[in-house]
C-alpha positions in Angstrom: -16.3 10.4 17.1 -18.8 8.8 14.7 -21.1 7.6 17.5 -24.2 6.8 15.3 -22.1 4.7 12.8 -20.6 2.8 15.7 -23.9 2.2 17.4 -25.8 0.9 14.4 -22.9 -1.1 13.2 -22.7 -2.9 16.5 -26.5 -3.4 16.8 -27.4 -4.3 13.2 -25.7 -7.7 13.4 -27.9 -10.6 12.4 -27.5 -12.2 15.8 -29.5 -9.3 17.4 -32.4 -9.3 15.0 -34.5 -11.4 17.3 -34.4 -8.8 20.1 -37.5 -6.6 20.5 -37.4 -2.9 19.6 -37.6 -1.8 23.3 -34.5 -3.9 24.1 -32.6 -2.6 21.0 -33.4 1.1 22.0 -32.3 0.4 25.6 -29.0 -1.1 24.3 -28.5 1.9 22.0 -29.0 4.3 24.9 -26.5 2.4 27.1 -23.9 2.1 24.4 -24.2 5.7 23.4 -23.9 6.8 27.0 -20.7 4.8 27.5 -19.1 5.9 24.2 -19.9 9.6 24.9 -18.9 9.7 28.5 -16.4 7.0 29.2 -14.5 5.8 26.1 -11.1 7.4 25.7 -8.4 7.5 23.1 -6.4 5.0 25.2 -9.2 2.5 24.9 -9.1 2.8 21.1 -5.4 2.2 21.1 -5.9 -0.8 23.3 -8.4 -2.4 21.0 -6.3 -1.9 17.9 -3.2 -3.3 19.6 -5.1 -6.3 20.8 -6.3 -7.0 17.3 -2.7 -6.8 16.0 -0.9 -8.6 18.9 -3.7 -11.1 19.7 -2.5 -11.6 23.3 -2.8 -9.8 26.6 0.9 -10.1 27.3 2.2 -8.8 23.9 -0.3 -5.9 24.1 0.8 -5.0 27.6 4.4 -4.8 26.4 3.4 -2.7 23.3 1.6 -0.1 25.3 3.9 -0.2 28.3 1.4 -1.3 31.0 0.9 -4.4 33.0 -1.1 -7.4 31.9 -3.7 -7.0 34.6 -4.2 -3.4 33.5 -4.9 -4.6 29.9 -7.3 -7.2 31.2 -9.1 -4.7 33.4 -9.4 -2.1 30.6 -10.8 -4.7 28.2 -13.3 -5.9 30.7 -14.4 -2.3 31.4 -14.9 -1.7 27.7 -16.9 -4.9 27.2 -19.0 -4.1 30.2 -19.7 -0.6 29.0 -20.6 -1.7 25.5 -22.5 -4.7 26.8 -21.2 -6.9 24.0 -18.3 -9.4 23.8 -15.4 -7.9 21.8 -12.9 -10.8 21.8 -13.0 -14.5 22.3 -10.1 -16.7 23.3 -9.1 -19.5 20.9 -6.3 -21.4 22.6 -3.8 -18.7 23.7 -4.9 -16.3 21.0 -7.5 -13.5 21.2 -9.8 -13.2 18.2 -12.2 -10.2 17.7 -15.8 -11.1 17.6 -18.1 -9.5 15.0 -18.7 -6.6 17.5 -15.0 -6.3 18.2 -14.2 -6.1 14.4 -16.7 -3.3 14.1 -15.3 -1.3 16.9 -11.7 -1.9 15.9 -12.4 -0.7 12.4 -13.9 2.5 13.7 -11.1 2.9 16.2 -8.5 2.8 13.4 -10.4 5.5 11.6 -10.7 7.7 14.7 -7.0 7.3 15.6 -6.0 8.2 12.0 -8.2 11.3 12.2 -6.6 12.3 15.5 -3.2 12.0 13.9 -4.3 14.2 11.0 -5.6 16.8 13.4 -2.3 16.8 15.3 -0.2 17.1 12.1 -2.4 20.0 10.8 -2.1 21.9 14.1 1.6 21.5 14.1 1.8 22.5 10.5 -0.2 25.7 11.1 2.0 26.6 14.0 5.5 25.9 12.6 5.5 24.9 8.9 4.5 21.6 7.3 5.6 18.7 9.5 4.4 15.1 10.0 4.9 11.6 8.8 3.6 10.1 5.5 3.7 6.3 5.0 3.9 5.3 1.3 3.3 1.9 -0.2 5.3 1.6 -3.4 5.6 -0.9 -6.1 9.0 -1.8 -7.6 8.3 0.3 -10.7 8.3 3.5 -8.5 11.2 2.6 -6.2 14.3 3.2 -8.4 13.6 6.6 -10.0 10.4 8.3 -9.0 10.6 7.9 -5.3 14.2 9.0 -4.9 13.6 12.0 -7.0 10.6 12.9 -4.9 12.4 12.4 -1.6 15.3 14.6 -2.8 12.9 17.5 -3.6 10.9 17.0 -0.4 13.8 17.1 1.9 15.2 20.3 0.3 12.1 22.3 1.1 10.2 20.4 3.9 12.7 18.6 6.1 10.1 18.4 8.8 8.1 15.8 6.8 9.3 12.2 7.5 8.6 9.4 5.2 8.2 5.6 5.7 8.5 3.6 2.4 7.1 0.1 2.2 7.5 -2.1 -0.9 4.9 -4.7 -1.8 2.1 -5.6 -4.2 -0.8 -3.3 -5.1 -3.3 -5.7 -3.4 -1.4 -5.6 -0.2 -0.9 -1.9 -0.3 -4.6 -1.1 -0.9 -5.6 -3.3 2.0 -3.2 -1.4 4.3 -4.4 1.9 2.9 -8.0 1.2 3.8 -7.2 0.3 7.4 -5.0 3.4 7.9 -1.5 1.7 7.8 -0.6 3.6 4.6 -1.3 7.2 3.5 -0.5 6.9 -0.2 0.2 4.1 -2.7 2.5 4.6 -5.7 2.7 2.1 -8.6 1.0 0.8 -11.7 -2.7 1.7 -11.8 -4.7 -1.5 -12.4 -8.3 -1.4 -13.4 -9.1 -4.5 -11.4 -8.3 -2.6 -8.2 -10.3 0.6 -9.0 -13.0 1.4 -6.4 -15.3 4.3 -5.4 -13.4 4.8 -2.1 -10.1 5.3 -3.9 -8.8 8.4 -5.7 -6.3 7.6 -8.5 -4.1 10.1 -10.3 -1.9 9.2 -13.3 1.7 10.5 -12.9 3.5 9.2 -15.9 3.4 6.6 -18.6 6.6 4.7 -17.9 6.5 2.0 -20.6 8.3 -1.3 -20.3 11.2 -1.8 -22.6 13.3 -4.8 -23.6 16.9 -4.7 -22.3 20.1 -6.7 -22.4 23.5 -6.2 -20.9 26.0 -4.0 -22.8 28.0 -7.1 -23.7 25.1 -9.1 -25.1 25.3 -10.0 -28.8 22.2 -7.9 -29.6 23.3 -4.9 -27.6 24.5 -2.6 -30.3 22.4 -3.7 -33.2 20.5 -0.9 -34.8 17.8 -3.3 -36.0 16.6 -6.5 -34.3 13.9 -8.7 -35.8 11.3 -10.4 -33.6 12.2 -13.9 -34.9 15.7 -13.4 -33.5 14.2 -13.7 -30.0 13.1 -17.3 -30.5 14.9 -19.7 -28.1 16.7 -16.9 -26.1 16.8 -17.0 -22.3 14.7 -14.5 -20.4 14.2 -12.9 -17.0 10.4 -12.7 -16.5 7.8 -12.1 -13.8 6.1 -15.2 -12.4 3.5 -17.1 -14.5 0.2 -15.4 -14.3 1.6 -11.9 -13.6 0.0 -9.2 -15.9 3.3 -8.2 -17.4 4.1 -11.8 -18.3 0.7 -12.5 -19.8 0.8 -9.4 -22.0 4.3 -10.1 -23.1 3.5 -13.7 -24.2 0.5 -12.4 -26.1 2.7 -9.8 -27.8 5.3 -12.4 -28.7 2.6 -14.7 -30.2 1.4 -11.9 -32.5 5.0 -11.7 -33.9 5.2 -15.5 -34.2 7.8 -15.8 -31.4 7.4 -18.9 -29.3 6.8 -18.5 -25.5 10.1 -18.4 -23.6 11.0 -21.8 -22.1 14.4 -20.8 -20.7 13.3 -18.5 -17.9 14.5 -17.1 -14.6 11.5 -15.7 -12.7 12.2 -12.6 -10.8 10.6 -9.2 -10.0 13.6 -7.7 -8.2 15.1 -5.0 -10.4 18.3 -5.1 -8.4 18.7 -8.8 -8.8 17.7 -8.7 -12.4 20.5 -6.1 -13.1 23.1 -8.5 -11.7 21.6 -11.5 -13.7 21.8 -9.5 -16.9 25.5 -8.8 -16.3 26.3 -12.4 -15.5 24.3 -14.2 -18.2 23.2 -13.3 -21.7 19.5 -13.0 -21.0 16.7 -10.7 -22.1 15.0 -8.6 -19.5 12.1 -6.2 -19.0 12.6 -2.8 -17.3 10.7 0.4 -16.8 11.9 2.8 -19.5 13.0 5.5 -16.9 15.3 3.2 -15.1 16.5 1.5 -18.3 17.7 4.8 -19.7 19.6 5.5 -16.5 21.4 2.2 -16.8 22.0 2.7 -20.5 23.7 6.1 -19.7 26.0 4.4 -17.2 26.9 1.7 -19.7 25.3 -1.3 -17.9 22.3 -2.0 -20.2 21.1 -1.4 -23.7 17.5 -1.0 -24.8 16.7 -3.1 -27.8 15.0 -1.4 -30.7 11.7 -3.4 -30.4 8.6 -1.6 -29.2 6.5 -3.6 -26.7 3.7 -1.1 -26.9 1.4 -0.6 -23.9 2.4 -3.8 -22.0 1.5 -2.2 -18.7 -0.7 0.6 -17.3 0.6 4.0 -16.3 2.3 4.8 -13.0 0.2 6.8 -10.6 -0.7 7.4 -7.0 -3.7 6.2 -5.0 -5.2 7.5 -1.8 -8.6 7.3 0.0 -11.2 9.6 -1.4 -13.2 9.7 1.9 -10.3 10.8 4.1 -9.2 14.4 4.2 -5.4 14.5 3.3 -3.1 15.9 6.0 -1.0 18.9 5.0 2.0 16.6 5.0 0.3 14.2 2.6 -0.8 17.1 0.3 2.8 18.3 0.3 4.2 14.9 -0.6 1.6 14.6 -3.4 2.5 17.9 -4.9 6.2 17.1 -4.6 5.5 13.8 -6.5 4.1 15.8 -9.3 7.2 18.0 -9.4 9.4 14.9 -9.5 7.5 13.6 -12.5 8.0 16.8 -14.4 11.8 16.5 -13.9 11.8 12.8 -14.9 9.9 13.6 -18.1 
């Protein structure tokens, strides 16, 4: 357990700066004694659950103990630390600055304990464990299924939890231990020293229509022919939309004004079949739908509208054997897709 980090994080708060050095050292000694001798893994679980559930009752249900037991355990921790960890606002428990510090470290410690458990099990009986992946929609239809198929053929003991969302949401969850890996478009605005990024493939965006669209089987399409046509596009302000509108402007094509805003690839496929609209798809998925006769890729190059697809994980956290296996399987899946 990173005792020194916890101690100085707890005692470096600006509210304690007025305390004299002798008092600070005494507090350090008492907190260190409590953490080393009395704080258990169950206490860390309790603090994390309280931060999530925000109530004694819900936390008691989550960890399968009584409400008085939760209250008693929290009181023991606060008495041992000598600092208030939660404050009650109405019927909700809110972590204090000291509570936030301890909860952050508790999450890191619990994640490390899980990694140790998985590595020991892997050493004794083959690679096992659970890997939680945050994925963006670009990875969901082709790359992730290909990876899962390969993984389960060789390592059935590795279980996966797949969660779809935005890159911003995923990176936040990655940093607090809710995710092990993020797969999606690598965006410069989210790069950071605590993140390791690896490019997997350049899956460009292409312009698609349904196979019954008037432009579907044209060998040549001029940019000006797109003027006034209806589109399915990401919401205003989305990077893909901004870059597309800039590209259209360079070809003297007016910004689309007949638009359905959607980022659901499954819903977009249905919309393309039901209505003569233009759409944007990752090339890997568009080619699959083209082979099945559902879509046609128009012969207009959009260039580098979006960044490559890659995976992101924490650079300061040692990957578990299960995570390393998933990463290597992801690389194998990319070689097949290419």
